[in-house]
C-alpha positions in Angstrom: 20.6 -12.5 -6.0 23.5 -10.8 -4.1 24.3 -10.6 -0.4 20.9 -9.8 1.0 21.1 -8.2 4.5 17.9 -8.2 6.5 17.6 -6.5 9.9 14.5 -7.7 11.8 12.3 -5.9 14.3 13.9 -2.4 14.3 11.8 -0.2 16.6 10.4 2.9 14.9 7.8 3.8 17.5 8.6 2.9 21.1 5.4 4.1 22.6 3.3 1.9 20.3 5.8 -1.0 20.2 6.0 -0.9 16.4 8.8 -2.4 14.4 10.0 -2.8 10.9 12.3 -5.1 8.9 15.0 -3.5 6.7 16.2 -5.2 3.5 19.3 -4.2 1.6 21.9 -5.6 -0.7 25.0 -3.5 -0.2 26.7 -5.0 -3.3 24.2 -3.2 -5.7 24.2 0.4 -6.9 22.0 2.4 -4.5 18.7 3.5 -5.9 16.8 4.9 -2.9 14.5 4.0 -0.1 11.2 2.1 -0.5 8.5 1.6 2.2 6.6 -1.6 1.6 3.2 -1.8 3.3 1.6 -5.2 3.7 -2.0 -5.9 3.1 -4.6 -7.8 5.1 -7.7 -5.6 5.3 -6.4 -3.8 8.3 -7.3 -6.8 10.5 -4.7 -9.4 9.4 -1.2 -9.6 8.1 2.4 -8.9 9.2 5.5 -7.4 7.8 7.0 -10.9 7.3 4.4 -11.5 4.6 6.0 -9.0 2.3 9.5 -10.5 2.6 9.1 -11.7 -1.0 8.4 -8.2 -2.6 10.9 -6.5 -0.3 13.6 -8.9 -1.2 13.1 -8.4 -4.9 13.2 -4.6 -4.6 16.3 -4.8 -2.3 18.0 -7.0 -4.9 17.7 -4.1 -7.3 19.6 -1.8 -5.0 16.8 -0.2 -2.9 16.8 -0.1 0.9 13.4 -1.5 1.7 11.6 -0.9 5.0 8.6 -3.1 5.8 6.7 -1.8 8.8 4.2 -3.4 11.1 1.2 -1.2 12.0 -1.6 -1.5 14.4 -4.8 -3.2 13.2 -8.3 -3.9 14.3 -9.7 -4.7 16.8 -7.0 -2.9 18.8 -7.4 0.3 16.8 -9.5 1.6 13.9 -9.2 4.3 11.2 -7.2 6.5 11.1 -4.7 4.9 13.5 -2.8 2.8 10.9 -2.2 6.0 9.0 -1.0 7.6 12.2 1.6 4.8 12.4 2.8 5.6 8.9 3.2 9.3 10.1 5.3 7.9 13.0 7.4 5.9 10.5 8.1 9.0 8.4 9.1 10.9 11.5 11.4 8.1 12.4 12.9 8.1 8.9 13.6 11.8 9.2 15.6 11.2 12.3 17.4 8.0 11.0 20.4 7.3 8.9 18.0 7.1 6.0 16.8 10.7 6.2 18.6 11.9 3.0 17.5 9.0 0.8 15.1 9.5 -2.1 11.9 7.7 -1.1 8.9 5.9 -2.6 6.2 3.6 -1.2 4.5 0.4 -2.4 1.6 -1.5 -1.0 -1.1 -4.0 -1.8 -4.8 -4.1 -0.9 -5.1 -2.3 2.4 -1.4 -1.5 2.0 -2.2 -0.1 -1.4 -4.7 2.3 0.3 -2.0 3.4 2.7 0.6 3.9 -0.1 -1.8 6.2 -1.9 -2.5 8.1 1.4 1.3 8.6 1.8 1.5 9.9 -1.8 -1.2 12.4 -0.9 0.3 13.5 2.4 4.0 13.5 1.6 4.1 13.9 -2.2 6.2 10.7 -2.7 5.7 8.3 -5.6 3.5 5.3 -4.8 2.7 1.9 -6.3 -0.7 0.6 -5.3 -1.8 -2.9 -6.2 -5.6 -3.4 -5.7 -5.7 -0.5 -3.2 -8.9 -0.1 -1.2 -9.7 3.3 -2.7 -13.5 3.4 -3.3 -15.0 3.7 0.2 -17.8 6.3 0.6 -19.3 6.0 -2.9 -19.1 2.2 -3.0 -20.8 1.9 0.4 -23.5 4.4 -0.6 -24.3 2.4 -3.7 -24.3 -1.0 -2.0 -26.6 -0.5 1.0 -28.3 -3.8 0.2 -25.2 -5.9 0.6 -25.1 -7.8 3.8 -21.5 -7.8 5.2 -20.0 -11.2 5.9 -16.5 -12.0 7.1 -16.5 -15.6 6.0 -13.5 -17.8 7.0 -10.5 -15.7 7.4 -8.8 -17.9 10.0 -6.0 -18.9 7.6 -5.0 -15.4 6.4 -1.9 -15.2 8.5 -0.7 -18.6 7.3 -1.4 -18.1 3.6 0.9 -16.3 1.2 -0.6 -13.0 0.3 -0.7 -14.0 -3.4 -3.2 -16.8 -2.7 -5.8 -14.7 -0.7 -9.0 -13.4 -2.3 -8.1 -14.5 -5.8 -11.5 -15.8 -6.9 -13.3 -12.6 -8.0 -16.0 -10.3 -6.6 -17.0 -10.8 -3.0 -19.1 -7.8 -2.1 -20.2 -9.2 1.3 -16.6 -9.6 2.4 -15.5 -6.3 0.9 -18.2 -4.5 2.8 -17.4 -6.4 6.0 -13.7 -5.5 6.2 -14.1 -1.9 5.1 -16.8 -1.3 7.7 -14.7 -3.2 10.2 -11.9 -0.7 9.6 -14.3 2.0 10.7 -15.7 0.0 13.7 -19.1 0.1 11.9 -19.2 3.9 12.0 -20.2 5.9 8.9 -19.2 9.5 9.9 -15.6 9.2 8.6 -16.1 7.4 5.3 -15.8 10.5 3.1 -12.8 11.8 5.0 -11.1 8.4 4.6 -11.7 8.2 0.8 -8.4 9.3 -0.7 -9.8 10.7 -4.0 -11.3 13.7 -2.1 -7.8 14.9 -1.0 -5.8 14.7 -4.2 -4.0 18.0 -5.0 -1.3 19.1 -7.3 1.3 18.3 -4.6 0.3 14.6 -4.6 3.0 12.2 -5.6 2.9 10.3 -8.9 1.1 6.9 -8.7 1.2 3.5 -10.4 -2.3 2.0 -9.9 -3.2 -1.5 -10.8 -6.4 -3.6 -10.4 -7.7 -6.8 -11.9 -10.8 -6.3 -14.0 -12.9 -8.9 -12.2 -11.4 -9.1 -8.7 -13.1 -8.4 -5.4 -11.7 -4.9 -5.1 -13.9 -2.6 -7.4 -12.1 -1.0 -10.3 -14.0 2.2 -9.6 -11.4 3.1 -7.0 -8.4 3.5 -9.4 -10.6 4.9 -12.2 -11.8 7.7 -9.9 -8.3 8.3 -8.7 -7.0 8.5 -12.3 -9.6 11.2 -13.0 -8.6 13.2 -9.9 -4.9 13.0 -10.7 -5.6 14.1 -14.3 -7.6 17.1 -13.0 -4.7 18.4 -11.0 -1.9 17.4 -13.4 -0.2 14.6 -11.4 1.4 11.9 -13.5 0.2 8.3 -13.1 0.2 4.9 -14.7 -2.9 2.7 -14.8 -2.9 -1.0 -15.4 -6.2 -3.0 -15.6 -5.1 -6.6 -15.3 -7.2 -9.4 -16.9 -8.9 -11.9 -14.6 -9.8 -12.1 -10.9 -6.4 -12.0 -9.2 -6.0 -9.7 -6.3 -3.0 -7.5 -5.4 0.2 -9.6 -5.1 -1.6 -12.4 -7.0 -0.6 -10.5 -10.2 2.6 -9.0 -9.0 4.7 -10.9 -11.5 2.6 -9.5 -14.3 3.2 -5.9 -13.3 6.5 -6.1 -11.6 8.7 -4.8 -14.5 6.3 -1.8 -14.9 6.4 -1.0 -11.2 10.2 -1.2 -11.2 10.4 1.2 -14.2 8.0 3.5 -12.4 10.0 3.5 -9.2 13.3 4.0 -11.1 12.0 7.0 -13.0 10.2 8.8 -10.2 12.4 8.0 -7.2 15.6 8.7 -9.1 14.2 11.9 -10.8 13.3 13.2 -7.4 16.8 12.5 -6.1 18.5 14.1 -9.1 16.3 17.2 -8.8 17.2 17.5 -5.1 20.9 17.4 -5.7 
């Protein structure tokens, strides 16, 4: 690893008191800008928990921005996505505004990465993104939501959380918690309904037997196919969730980012 430079707590939204951490190794050939969105079910987590992934990407030559965003119970859907819109606006006014850009995220962050690919047409890596919302809830009305013990989430490494397979009760709990128990926005919040030919390319991964249903990335793959948007799909064996299998898919995600971020940069020159 080279001379990693990390700038902590850069303010990107003064009104909402939102900050980001920026990772960069100035000794490496510059590859582009990556936004790294942490997970945590929209109710736990912090930008510091993605220091591991951000450092690895920065060591390759990317400038990596890891933002905090507002979470429940302070705000609910769609406010975390509004924070990502603020981040993009900040980038457009910053020293990074001419950089080729991509986004990565895991779990709830994977959902938000996909949303940014849809809204801004940028390439996205989503590990176990929460993508099946309206259809899954409609087909699991008999599941009783249960939070369980989440008190240690902020102390645990992301790669150790929710690694034991299906947990429909918890999945339903945190998804409905994101909507403050409302059901009127579930379809609007399900990304697959808004895929267009302008959507950015995606790398989508999920474990076959983890607690995030595989139906999310399968339906997304169908939607991307229908509109001719390139994607890569990786169904990982076992029960590991999101960053729990990052090492297994890391090389593929790096190849994906190199191809799509650099291609976009070359086309723009």
